[in-house]
N, CA, C and O atoms as a GROMACS GRO file, in nm:
protein
  488
    1MET      N    1   0.519  -3.808  -3.526
    1MET     CA    2   0.455  -3.932  -3.488
    1MET      C    3   0.306  -3.908  -3.474
    1MET      O    4   0.263  -3.802  -3.428
    2GLU      N    5   0.226  -4.006  -3.516
    2GLU     CA    6   0.081  -3.994  -3.513
    2GLU      C    7   0.028  -4.009  -3.372
    2GLU      O    8   0.072  -4.095  -3.296
    3GLU      N    9  -0.067  -3.923  -3.339
    3GLU     CA   10  -0.129  -3.930  -3.207
    3GLU      C   11  -0.236  -4.038  -3.208
    3GLU      O   12  -0.312  -4.048  -3.303
    4LYS      N   13  -0.242  -4.119  -3.101
    4LYS     CA   14  -0.337  -4.231  -3.096
    4LYS      C   15  -0.448  -4.199  -2.998
    4LYS      O   16  -0.425  -4.136  -2.895
    5ALA      N   17  -0.571  -4.244  -3.032
    5ALA     CA   18  -0.686  -4.231  -2.942
    5ALA      C   19  -0.683  -4.346  -2.843
    5ALA      O   20  -0.596  -4.432  -2.852
    6GLU      N   21  -0.779  -4.348  -2.747
    6GLU     CA   22  -0.783  -4.454  -2.646
    6GLU      C   23  -0.800  -4.591  -2.710
    6GLU      O   24  -0.753  -4.690  -2.655
    7SER      N   25  -0.866  -4.600  -2.825
    7SER     CA   26  -0.890  -4.729  -2.890
    7SER      C   27  -0.764  -4.782  -2.958
    7SER      O   28  -0.762  -4.896  -3.004
    8GLY      N   29  -0.660  -4.702  -2.965
    8GLY     CA   30  -0.537  -4.746  -3.029
    8GLY      C   31  -0.529  -4.708  -3.175
    8GLY      O   32  -0.423  -4.723  -3.237
    9ARG      N   33  -0.638  -4.660  -3.231
    9ARG     CA   34  -0.639  -4.618  -3.372
    9ARG      C   35  -0.589  -4.474  -3.383
    9ARG      O   36  -0.597  -4.398  -3.286
   10PRO      N   37  -0.537  -4.437  -3.501
   10PRO     CA   38  -0.492  -4.297  -3.516
   10PRO      C   39  -0.608  -4.200  -3.499
   10PRO      O   40  -0.720  -4.228  -3.542
   11ARG      N   41  -0.580  -4.086  -3.435
   11ARG     CA   42  -0.680  -3.984  -3.411
   11ARG      C   43  -0.709  -3.910  -3.542
   11ARG      O   44  -0.617  -3.878  -3.617
   12GLU      N   45  -0.838  -3.883  -3.569
   12GLU     CA   46  -0.878  -3.811  -3.690
   12GLU      C   47  -0.833  -3.665  -3.682
   12GLU      O   48  -0.824  -3.609  -3.573
   13LYS      N   49  -0.806  -3.605  -3.796
   13LYS     CA   50  -0.763  -3.465  -3.800
   13LYS      C   51  -0.881  -3.370  -3.795
   13LYS      O   52  -0.862  -3.251  -3.768
   14PHE      N   53  -1.006  -3.420  -3.821
   14PHE     CA   54  -1.124  -3.335  -3.822
   14PHE      C   55  -1.194  -3.340  -3.687
   14PHE      O   56  -1.186  -3.439  -3.615
   15LYS      N   57  -1.261  -3.231  -3.654
   15LYS     CA   58  -1.344  -3.228  -3.534
   15LYS      C   59  -1.488  -3.245  -3.577
   15LYS      O   60  -1.536  -3.172  -3.664
   16PHE      N   61  -1.560  -3.339  -3.517
   16PHE     CA   62  -1.697  -3.367  -3.553
   16PHE      C   63  -1.788  -3.341  -3.435
   16PHE      O   64  -1.745  -3.328  -3.321
   17SER      N   65  -1.917  -3.334  -3.467
   17SER     CA   66  -2.016  -3.324  -3.361
   17SER      C   67  -2.020  -3.458  -3.287
   17SER      O   68  -1.973  -3.558  -3.339
   18PRO      N   69  -2.076  -3.459  -3.167
   18PRO     CA   70  -2.073  -3.584  -3.088
   18PRO      C   71  -2.158  -3.693  -3.153
   18PRO      O   72  -2.279  -3.699  -3.131
   19LEU      N   73  -2.095  -3.779  -3.231
   19LEU     CA   74  -2.157  -3.896  -3.292
   19LEU      C   75  -2.073  -4.016  -3.254
   19LEU      O   76  -1.960  -4.000  -3.207
   20ASP      N   77  -2.125  -4.133  -3.273
   20ASP     CA   78  -2.045  -4.252  -3.248
   20ASP      C   79  -1.959  -4.278  -3.369
   20ASP      O   80  -1.994  -4.360  -3.455
   21LEU      N   81  -1.846  -4.210  -3.378
   21LEU     CA   82  -1.759  -4.220  -3.494
   21LEU      C   83  -1.669  -4.342  -3.487
   21LEU      O   84  -1.607  -4.377  -3.587
   22ASN      N   85  -1.661  -4.408  -3.371
   22ASN     CA   86  -1.575  -4.525  -3.359
   22ASN      C   87  -1.623  -4.639  -3.448
   22ASN      O   88  -1.543  -4.721  -3.492
   23ALA      N   89  -1.754  -4.645  -3.475
   23ALA     CA   90  -1.810  -4.753  -3.555
   23ALA      C   91  -1.791  -4.728  -3.705
   23ALA      O   92  -1.815  -4.819  -3.785
   24LEU      N   93  -1.748  -4.611  -3.744
   24LEU     CA   94  -1.735  -4.576  -3.885
   24LEU      C   95  -1.590  -4.581  -3.928
   24LEU      O   96  -1.499  -4.556  -3.849
   25SER      N   97  -1.568  -4.614  -4.055
   25SER     CA   98  -1.432  -4.611  -4.107
   25SER      C   99  -1.392  -4.466  -4.132
   25SER      O  100  -1.478  -4.378  -4.136
   26GLY      N  101  -1.265  -4.441  -4.148
   26GLY     CA  102  -1.216  -4.306  -4.172
   26GLY      C  103  -1.270  -4.248  -4.301
   26GLY      O  104  -1.301  -4.129  -4.307
   27GLN      N  105  -1.283  -4.332  -4.404
   27GLN     CA  106  -1.333  -4.284  -4.534
   27GLN      C  107  -1.480  -4.245  -4.522
   27GLN      O  108  -1.520  -4.143  -4.578
   28THR      N  109  -1.561  -4.323  -4.450
   28THR     CA  110  -1.702  -4.291  -4.433
   28THR      C  111  -1.718  -4.161  -4.358
   28THR      O  112  -1.804  -4.079  -4.392
   29VAL      N  113  -1.636  -4.140  -4.255
   29VAL     CA  114  -1.643  -4.016  -4.177
   29VAL      C  115  -1.610  -3.898  -4.266
   29VAL      O  116  -1.677  -3.796  -4.259
   30ARG      N  117  -1.507  -3.911  -4.348
   30ARG     CA  118  -1.469  -3.800  -4.438
   30ARG      C  119  -1.580  -3.772  -4.539
   30ARG      O  120  -1.610  -3.656  -4.569
   31MET      N  121  -1.642  -3.880  -4.592
   31MET     CA  122  -1.750  -3.859  -4.689
   31MET      C  123  -1.868  -3.788  -4.624
   31MET      O  124  -1.927  -3.698  -4.684
   32ARG      N  125  -1.902  -3.827  -4.501
   32ARG     CA  126  -2.011  -3.759  -4.431
   32ARG      C  127  -1.974  -3.614  -4.402
   32ARG      O  128  -2.058  -3.525  -4.413
   33TRP      N  129  -1.851  -3.590  -4.364
   33TRP     CA  130  -1.807  -3.455  -4.335
   33TRP      C  131  -1.815  -3.367  -4.460
   33TRP      O  132  -1.857  -3.252  -4.453
   34LEU      N  133  -1.774  -3.422  -4.575
   34LEU     CA  134  -1.783  -3.348  -4.700
   34LEU      C  135  -1.929  -3.321  -4.737
   34LEU      O  136  -1.961  -3.213  -4.788
   35ALA      N  137  -2.018  -3.417  -4.711
   35ALA     CA  138  -2.160  -3.397  -4.739
   35ALA      C  139  -2.216  -3.285  -4.652
   35ALA      O  140  -2.296  -3.204  -4.698
   36VAL      N  141  -2.174  -3.281  -4.525
   36VAL     CA  142  -2.219  -3.175  -4.434
   36VAL      C  143  -2.167  -3.040  -4.483
   36VAL      O  144  -2.241  -2.941  -4.482
   37GLN      N  145  -2.043  -3.036  -4.526
   37GLN     CA  146  -1.986  -2.911  -4.577
   37GLN      C  147  -2.061  -2.865  -4.702
   37GLN      O  148  -2.088  -2.746  -4.717
   38GLU      N  149  -2.094  -2.958  -4.792
   38GLU     CA  150  -2.170  -2.922  -4.912
   38GLU      C  151  -2.306  -2.865  -4.876
   38GLU      O  152  -2.350  -2.766  -4.934
   39LEU      N  153  -2.373  -2.927  -4.780
   39LEU     CA  154  -2.504  -2.880  -4.736
   39LEU      C  155  -2.494  -2.739  -4.678
   39LEU      O  156  -2.575  -2.653  -4.709
   40ILE      N  157  -2.395  -2.718  -4.594
   40ILE     CA  158  -2.376  -2.585  -4.533
   40ILE      C  159  -2.349  -2.482  -4.643
   40ILE      O  160  -2.404  -2.372  -4.640
   41TYR      N  161  -2.265  -2.518  -4.740
   41TYR     CA  162  -2.232  -2.427  -4.850
   41TYR      C  163  -2.357  -2.395  -4.932
   41TYR      O  164  -2.381  -2.279  -4.966
   42SER      N  165  -2.437  -2.496  -4.964
   42SER     CA  166  -2.556  -2.471  -5.045
   42SER      C  167  -2.660  -2.391  -4.966
   42SER      O  168  -2.730  -2.308  -5.023
   43LEU      N  169  -2.671  -2.416  -4.836
   43LEU     CA  170  -2.762  -2.337  -4.754
   43LEU      C  171  -2.717  -2.192  -4.746
   43LEU      O  172  -2.800  -2.101  -4.746
   44LEU      N  173  -2.587  -2.170  -4.738
   44LEU     CA  174  -2.534  -2.034  -4.735
   44LEU      C  175  -2.565  -1.962  -4.866
   44LEU      O  176  -2.608  -1.846  -4.865
   45LEU      N  177  -2.545  -2.030  -4.979
   45LEU     CA  178  -2.575  -1.967  -5.108
   45LEU      C  179  -2.724  -1.938  -5.122
   45LEU      O  180  -2.762  -1.834  -5.174
   46THR      N  181  -2.807  -2.031  -5.075
   46THR     CA  182  -2.952  -2.010  -5.080
   46THR      C  183  -2.992  -1.891  -4.995
   46THR      O  184  -3.074  -1.810  -5.036
   47ARG      N  185  -2.934  -1.880  -4.877
   47ARG     CA  186  -2.964  -1.767  -4.788
   47ARG      C  187  -2.925  -1.635  -4.854
   47ARG      O  188  -3.002  -1.539  -4.850
   48LEU      N  189  -2.807  -1.630  -4.915
   48LEU     CA  190  -2.762  -1.507  -4.980
   48LEU      C  191  -2.854  -1.470  -5.096
   48LEU      O  192  -2.885  -1.353  -5.116
   49GLN      N  193  -2.897  -1.570  -5.174
   49GLN     CA  194  -2.988  -1.545  -5.285
   49GLN      C  195  -3.122  -1.492  -5.234
   49GLN      O  196  -3.178  -1.400  -5.293
   50LEU      N  197  -3.173  -1.549  -5.125
   50LEU     CA  198  -3.300  -1.503  -5.069
   50LEU      C  199  -3.290  -1.360  -5.017
   50LEU      O  200  -3.385  -1.283  -5.028
   51VAL      N  201  -3.176  -1.324  -4.960
   51VAL     CA  202  -3.156  -1.187  -4.913
   51VAL      C  203  -3.160  -1.091  -5.032
   51VAL      O  204  -3.221  -0.985  -5.024
   52ARG      N  205  -3.094  -1.129  -5.143
   52ARG     CA  206  -3.096  -1.044  -5.262
   52ARG      C  207  -3.237  -1.032  -5.318
   52ARG      O  208  -3.279  -0.923  -5.357
   53LEU      N  209  -3.310  -1.143  -5.322
   53LEU     CA  210  -3.447  -1.138  -5.372
   53LEU      C  211  -3.536  -1.053  -5.282
   53LEU      O  212  -3.623  -0.980  -5.330
   54GLU      N  213  -3.514  -1.063  -5.151
   54GLU     CA  214  -3.592  -0.982  -5.058
   54GLU      C  215  -3.571  -0.834  -5.086
   54GLU      O  216  -3.666  -0.755  -5.088
   55GLU      N  217  -3.447  -0.796  -5.108
   55GLU     CA  218  -3.417  -0.656  -5.139
   55GLU      C  219  -3.483  -0.613  -5.270
   55GLU      O  220  -3.532  -0.501  -5.280
   56THR      N  221  -3.483  -0.700  -5.369
   56THR     CA  222  -3.546  -0.670  -5.497
   56THR      C  223  -3.696  -0.651  -5.481
   56THR      O  224  -3.753  -0.557  -5.537
   57ILE      N  225  -3.759  -0.739  -5.404
   57ILE     CA  226  -3.904  -0.730  -5.383
   57ILE      C  227  -3.939  -0.602  -5.307
   57ILE      O  228  -4.033  -0.532  -5.344
   58ILE      N  229  -3.864  -0.572  -5.202
   58ILE     CA  230  -3.891  -0.452  -5.124
   58ILE      C  231  -3.870  -0.328  -5.210
   58ILE      O  232  -3.950  -0.234  -5.204
   59PHE      N  233  -3.765  -0.326  -5.292
   59PHE     CA  234  -3.742  -0.212  -5.379
   59PHE      C  235  -3.858  -0.196  -5.477
   59PHE      O  236  -3.903  -0.084  -5.502
   60GLY      N  237  -3.907  -0.307  -5.533
   60GLY     CA  238  -4.022  -0.302  -5.624
   60GLY      C  239  -4.147  -0.248  -5.556
   60GLY      O  240  -4.221  -0.170  -5.615
   61LEU      N  241  -4.170  -0.290  -5.432
   61LEU     CA  242  -4.286  -0.240  -5.358
   61LEU      C  243  -4.274  -0.091  -5.330
   61LEU      O  244  -4.373  -0.018  -5.338
   62ILE      N  245  -4.155  -0.046  -5.296
   62ILE     CA  246  -4.134   0.097  -5.272
   62ILE      C  247  -4.159   0.176  -5.400
   62ILE      O  248  -4.223   0.282  -5.397
   63GLU      N  249  -4.107   0.125  -5.513
   63GLU     CA  250  -4.130   0.193  -5.641
   63GLU      C  251  -4.279   0.196  -5.674
   63GLU      O  252  -4.330   0.298  -5.721
   64ARG      N  253  -4.348   0.085  -5.651
   64ARG     CA  254  -4.491   0.077  -5.684
   64ARG      C  255  -4.574   0.165  -5.593
   64ARG      O  256  -4.678   0.216  -5.634
   65SER      N  257  -4.530   0.185  -5.470
   65SER     CA  258  -4.608   0.265  -5.375
   65SER      C  259  -4.612   0.413  -5.414
   65SER      O  260  -4.691   0.489  -5.359
   66GLN      N  261  -4.528   0.453  -5.507
   66GLN     CA  262  -4.530   0.592  -5.551
   66GLN      C  263  -4.652   0.622  -5.638
   66GLN      O  264  -4.686   0.738  -5.658
   67PHE      N  265  -4.717   0.519  -5.689
   67PHE     CA  266  -4.833   0.537  -5.775
   67PHE      C  267  -4.959   0.495  -5.700
   67PHE      O  268  -4.963   0.390  -5.636
   68LYS      N  269  -5.060   0.578  -5.708
   68LYS     CA  270  -5.185   0.546  -5.641
   68LYS      C  271  -5.256   0.432  -5.713
   68LYS      O  272  -5.238   0.413  -5.833
   69GLN      N  273  -5.335   0.358  -5.639
   69GLN     CA  274  -5.411   0.249  -5.698
   69GLN      C  275  -5.515   0.306  -5.795
   69GLN      O  276  -5.574   0.411  -5.770
   70ASN      N  277  -5.535   0.236  -5.904
   70ASN     CA  278  -5.629   0.280  -6.004
   70ASN      C  279  -5.746   0.181  -6.006
   70ASN      O  280  -5.740   0.080  -6.076
   71PRO      N  281  -5.854   0.208  -5.930
   71PRO     CA  282  -5.964   0.112  -5.921
   71PRO      C  283  -6.031   0.085  -6.055
   71PRO      O  284  -6.087  -0.022  -6.076
   72SER      N  285  -6.028   0.181  -6.146
   72SER     CA  286  -6.092   0.157  -6.275
   72SER      C  287  -6.020   0.049  -6.355
   72SER      O  288  -6.080  -0.011  -6.444
   73ALA      N  289  -5.895   0.023  -6.325
   73ALA     CA  290  -5.822  -0.083  -6.395
   73ALA      C  291  -5.875  -0.220  -6.358
   73ALA      O  292  -5.857  -0.316  -6.433
   74TYR      N  293  -5.940  -0.231  -6.241
   74TYR     CA  294  -5.991  -0.360  -6.194
   74TYR      C  295  -6.143  -0.369  -6.200
   74TYR      O  296  -6.200  -0.471  -6.162
   75ALA      N  297  -6.210  -0.263  -6.247
   75ALA     CA  298  -6.357  -0.264  -6.257
   75ALA      C  299  -6.400  -0.366  -6.361
   75ALA      O  300  -6.339  -0.377  -6.467
   76LYS      N  301  -6.507  -0.441  -6.331
   76LYS     CA  302  -6.551  -0.549  -6.421
   76LYS      C  303  -6.592  -0.500  -6.559
   76LYS      O  304  -6.576  -0.571  -6.657
   77ASP      N  305  -6.645  -0.380  -6.568
   77ASP     CA  306  -6.686  -0.324  -6.697
   77ASP      C  307  -6.595  -0.208  -6.735
   77ASP      O  308  -6.642  -0.106  -6.786
   78GLY      N  309  -6.466  -0.222  -6.711
   78GLY     CA  310  -6.370  -0.113  -6.733
   78GLY      C  311  -6.353  -0.072  -6.877
   78GLY      O  312  -6.349   0.047  -6.906
   79ILE      N  313  -6.342  -0.168  -6.968
   79ILE     CA  314  -6.317  -0.132  -7.108
   79ILE      C  315  -6.397  -0.224  -7.201
   79ILE      O  316  -6.438  -0.334  -7.164
   80LYS      N  317  -6.417  -0.173  -7.321
   80LYS     CA  318  -6.472  -0.253  -7.431
   80LYS      C  319  -6.374  -0.242  -7.545
   80LYS      O  320  -6.340  -0.132  -7.589
   81VAL      N  321  -6.330  -0.355  -7.592
   81VAL     CA  322  -6.239  -0.357  -7.707
   81VAL      C  323  -6.321  -0.404  -7.827
   81VAL      O  324  -6.379  -0.512  -7.826
   82LEU      N  325  -6.323  -0.321  -7.928
   82LEU     CA  326  -6.400  -0.354  -8.047
   82LEU      C  327  -6.312  -0.425  -8.149
   82LEU      O  328  -6.199  -0.385  -8.175
   83GLY      N  329  -6.366  -0.530  -8.204
   83GLY     CA  330  -6.295  -0.606  -8.306
   83GLY      C  331  -6.330  -0.556  -8.445
   83GLY      O  332  -6.374  -0.443  -8.462
   84ALA      N  333  -6.310  -0.640  -8.543
   84ALA     CA  334  -6.340  -0.607  -8.683
   84ALA      C  335  -6.489  -0.587  -8.702
   84ALA      O  336  -6.569  -0.667  -8.652
   85GLY      N  337  -6.527  -0.484  -8.771
   85GLY     CA  338  -6.667  -0.457  -8.799
   85GLY      C  339  -6.743  -0.400  -8.680
   85GLY      O  340  -6.866  -0.394  -8.683
   86GLY      N  341  -6.673  -0.357  -8.576
   86GLY     CA  342  -6.738  -0.296  -8.461
   86GLY      C  343  -6.794  -0.395  -8.361
   86GLY      O  344  -6.856  -0.354  -8.262
   87ALA      N  345  -6.773  -0.523  -8.383
   87ALA     CA  346  -6.821  -0.624  -8.287
   87ALA      C  347  -6.734  -0.620  -8.162
   87ALA      O  348  -6.614  -0.596  -8.169
   88SER      N  349  -6.796  -0.644  -8.049
   88SER     CA  350  -6.723  -0.643  -7.922
   88SER      C  351  -6.631  -0.764  -7.913
   88SER      O  352  -6.676  -0.878  -7.913
   89GLN      N  353  -6.503  -0.736  -7.906
   89GLN     CA  354  -6.404  -0.843  -7.896
   89GLN      C  355  -6.379  -0.879  -7.750
   89GLN      O  356  -6.357  -0.995  -7.718
   90PHE      N  357  -6.381  -0.780  -7.661
   90PHE     CA  358  -6.354  -0.803  -7.519
   90PHE      C  359  -6.434  -0.702  -7.438
   90PHE      O  360  -6.447  -0.586  -7.476
   91HIS      N  361  -6.488  -0.749  -7.326
   91HIS     CA  362  -6.561  -0.662  -7.234
   91HIS      C  363  -6.524  -0.705  -7.093
   91HIS      O  364  -6.557  -0.816  -7.052
   92GLY      N  365  -6.456  -0.620  -7.020
   92GLY     CA  366  -6.413  -0.654  -6.885
   92GLY      C  367  -6.315  -0.551  -6.832
   92GLY      O  368  -6.310  -0.438  -6.881
   93SER      N  369  -6.237  -0.590  -6.733
   93SER     CA  370  -6.141  -0.496  -6.672
   93SER      C  371  -6.014  -0.487  -6.756
   93SER      O  372  -5.983  -0.576  -6.836
   94ILE      N  373  -5.943  -0.380  -6.737
   94ILE     CA  374  -5.816  -0.361  -6.808
   94ILE      C  375  -5.719  -0.471  -6.769
   94ILE      O  376  -5.644  -0.522  -6.853
   95PHE      N  377  -5.720  -0.507  -6.640
   95PHE     CA  378  -5.630  -0.612  -6.593
   95PHE      C  379  -5.662  -0.746  -6.660
   95PHE      O  380  -5.571  -0.817  -6.702
   96SER      N  381  -5.791  -0.780  -6.670
   96SER     CA  382  -5.831  -0.905  -6.737
   96SER      C  383  -5.788  -0.905  -6.882
   96SER      O  384  -5.742  -1.006  -6.934
   97TYR      N  385  -5.804  -0.790  -6.948
   97TYR     CA  386  -5.765  -0.780  -7.088
   97TYR      C  387  -5.614  -0.800  -7.103
   97TYR      O  388  -5.568  -0.874  -7.190
   98TYR      N  389  -5.538  -0.734  -7.017
   98TYR     CA  390  -5.392  -0.747  -7.022
   98TYR      C  391  -5.351  -0.893  -7.000
   98TYR      O  392  -5.268  -0.946  -7.074
   99LEU      N  393  -5.409  -0.957  -6.899
   99LEU     CA  394  -5.374  -1.095  -6.868
   99LEU      C  395  -5.408  -1.189  -6.982
   99LEU      O  396  -5.328  -1.275  -7.019
  100THR      N  397  -5.529  -1.172  -7.039
  100THR     CA  398  -5.572  -1.258  -7.149
  100THR      C  399  -5.482  -1.241  -7.271
  100THR      O  400  -5.439  -1.341  -7.330
  101GLU      N  401  -5.454  -1.119  -7.308
  101GLU     CA  402  -5.370  -1.094  -7.426
  101GLU      C  403  -5.226  -1.141  -7.403
  101GLU      O  404  -5.162  -1.193  -7.494
  102ASN      N  405  -5.177  -1.121  -7.282
  102ASN     CA  406  -5.042  -1.167  -7.248
  102ASN      C  407  -5.032  -1.318  -7.261
  102ASN      O  408  -4.934  -1.371  -7.312
  103GLU      N  409  -5.135  -1.389  -7.213
  103GLU     CA  410  -5.133  -1.535  -7.222
  103GLU      C  411  -5.150  -1.583  -7.366
  103GLU      O  412  -5.100  -1.690  -7.401
  104LYS      N  413  -5.218  -1.506  -7.449
  104LYS     CA  414  -5.227  -1.542  -7.591
  104LYS      C  415  -5.089  -1.538  -7.656
  104LYS      O  416  -5.053  -1.626  -7.734
  105VAL      N  417  -5.012  -1.436  -7.622
  105VAL     CA  418  -4.876  -1.424  -7.675
  105VAL      C  419  -4.791  -1.541  -7.626
  105VAL      O  420  -4.717  -1.601  -7.704
  106HIS      N  421  -4.800  -1.571  -7.497
  106HIS     CA  422  -4.721  -1.682  -7.441
  106HIS      C  423  -4.761  -1.815  -7.504
  106HIS      O  424  -4.676  -1.899  -7.530
  107ALA      N  425  -4.891  -1.834  -7.528
  107ALA     CA  426  -4.938  -1.957  -7.592
  107ALA      C  427  -4.885  -1.967  -7.735
  107ALA      O  428  -4.850  -2.076  -7.781
  108ALA      N  429  -4.880  -1.854  -7.806
  108ALA     CA  430  -4.828  -1.853  -7.943
  108ALA      C  431  -4.680  -1.891  -7.945
  108ALA      O  432  -4.631  -1.947  -8.043
  109MET      N  433  -4.608  -1.860  -7.837
  109MET     CA  434  -4.466  -1.895  -7.827
  109MET      C  435  -4.445  -2.032  -7.761
  109MET      O  436  -4.333  -2.067  -7.725
  110ARG      N  437  -4.554  -2.108  -7.743
  110ARG     CA  438  -4.554  -2.245  -7.694
  110ARG      C  439  -4.508  -2.258  -7.549
  110ARG      O  440  -4.448  -2.359  -7.512
  111ARG      N  441  -4.534  -2.157  -7.468
  111ARG     CA  442  -4.496  -2.165  -7.328
  111ARG      C  443  -4.573  -2.274  -7.255
  111ARG      O  444  -4.518  -2.342  -7.168
  112TYR      N  445  -4.700  -2.291  -7.288
  112TYR     CA  446  -4.787  -2.381  -7.213
  112TYR      C  447  -4.777  -2.525  -7.261
  112TYR      O  448  -4.858  -2.609  -7.219
  113THR      N  449  -4.682  -2.557  -7.347
  113THR     CA  450  -4.660  -2.696  -7.384
  113THR      C  451  -4.580  -2.770  -7.277
  113THR      O  452  -4.578  -2.893  -7.274
  114SER      N  453  -4.515  -2.695  -7.190
  114SER     CA  454  -4.443  -2.754  -7.078
  114SER      C  455  -4.544  -2.804  -6.975
  114SER      O  456  -4.642  -2.735  -6.947
  115PRO      N  457  -4.522  -2.922  -6.917
  115PRO     CA  458  -4.622  -2.978  -6.824
  115PRO      C  459  -4.638  -2.899  -6.695
  115PRO      O  460  -4.740  -2.913  -6.628
  116ASP      N  461  -4.542  -2.818  -6.658
  116ASP     CA  462  -4.555  -2.743  -6.533
  116ASP      C  463  -4.601  -2.598  -6.553
  116ASP      O  464  -4.600  -2.520  -6.459
  117GLU      N  465  -4.641  -2.563  -6.674
  117GLU     CA  466  -4.691  -2.428  -6.704
  117GLU      C  467  -4.841  -2.434  -6.735
  117GLU      O  468  -4.884  -2.515  -6.817
  118HIS      N  469  -4.918  -2.349  -6.670
  118HIS     CA  470  -5.063  -2.347  -6.691
  118HIS      C  471  -5.111  -2.203  -6.702
  118HIS      O  472  -5.072  -2.120  -6.619
  119PRO      N  473  -5.194  -2.171  -6.801
  119PRO     CA  474  -5.246  -2.034  -6.811
  119PRO      C  475  -5.353  -2.008  -6.704
  119PRO      O  476  -5.418  -2.101  -6.657
  120PHE      N  477  -5.371  -1.882  -6.667
  120PHE     CA  478  -5.473  -1.844  -6.571
  120PHE      C  479  -5.611  -1.841  -6.637
  120PHE      O  480  -5.712  -1.875  -6.576
  121THR      N  481  -5.614  -1.799  -6.762
  121THR     CA  482  -5.741  -1.786  -6.832
  121THR      C  483  -5.761  -1.904  -6.926
  121THR      O  484  -5.664  -1.961  -6.977
  122PRO      N  485  -5.887  -1.943  -6.949
  122PRO     CA  486  -5.912  -2.058  -7.038
  122PRO      C  487  -5.885  -2.027  -7.183
  122PRO      O  488  -5.901  -2.113  -7.269
   0.00000   0.00000   0.00000
């Protein structure tokens, strides 16, 4: 036999947080409960993914810390790249050269045609 609440309606099988559930139909309560469960599930998955990413980042930092910083890689006049005929094609830091050339490759593969992608260098 179904258990009845004080209002005379059948008692719900779910336990909810203290809300005024008497004003809601049983279907609405179930839909809200399922939405809450989905939110909790997605938050749990997001938390687990962030923990994995944190471990990846920390591992990368530990690996990188084994190598000393190379200030010449960031010096403004670090390298000169000569083009055809001995003309200077690039003059700047190794990092700037790497970034510029990397973005040239990405531009050739049409990465920057997407509206949310922007190159660092002009």
